[in-house]
N, C-alpha and C positions, 0 to 999 in steps of 0.2 A: 134650319133653325136660325132665328135671328137673336143675337146677343147684344143688349144695349147696356152700357155702363153710364150711370148718372152719378156725378160727384157734386156734393153740396158742401161748400166751405172747406174743401180738402183737395190736396193735390197728391197724386200717387206717381211713383216711379214707373218706368217702362217695364221693368221686370215684374212689378206687382200687377200691372195691367195684363201682361202675358200670362202670368200664373192664374189670374182670375179667369181669363178666357179659356185657358186649357182645362181648368177644373170644371167649368160650366159645360164645355163641350163634351166632357167625359160623362155627364149625366145622361146623355142619349143612349148609353149602353144599357140602361135599365128599362128600355122599351116604353117610355112614357109618352111617346109621340109628341115631343115638345115642339111648339110652334114659335113662341116668343119667350125670351128670358130677359128680365130686367134686374140688374144689380144696382142698388142705390147705396152709396157710402156717404154718411154724414158725420161731420165733426160735432161732438157734443162734450163740452167741458174739456176734460183731459183724455177722453176716449173717443170711440167711434161707434156708430150704429150702422150695421150692414143689414140690408133687406134684400131678400131674394124672392122675386115674383116670377113664377113659372106659369105659362099659359100652355096647357096641354090640349089634346084633342077634345076631351070632354070634361076636364077639370082644371081648376086654377089652384095654385098653391102659393102661400105667402109665409115666409119664415123671416124672423127678425132676431138679431142677436147683438148685444152690447158688449164691448170690451176695449182693450187697450191696443191690440195689434190687429191690423187688417187681415194679414195672411192667416192668423189663427182663427179669426172669425169666419173667413171663407171656408177653411177646413172643417170647422164645426158644422156650419150650415150644410155643406155638401154631404157630410157624413150623416146628418139627420135625414136628408133626402134619400140616401141609400137604404135606410132602414125600412 
């Protein structure tokens, strides 16, 4: 599985990068046969937009969430994928 992190008008700290990578790699336990994962983080006003694009063997998924804290947005998006 390939994980790509795209940052637009935002900088993240190393621990945030590591956290995002770890959470995304944990998605493989759901048996989705993930091939490519792209996480896009954009700065918008006072908050952020986090998009998670998953390319699985036979399906593609896109989840987008807006909020104020990047880590919380990642947790929410990964939890939605777990359902």
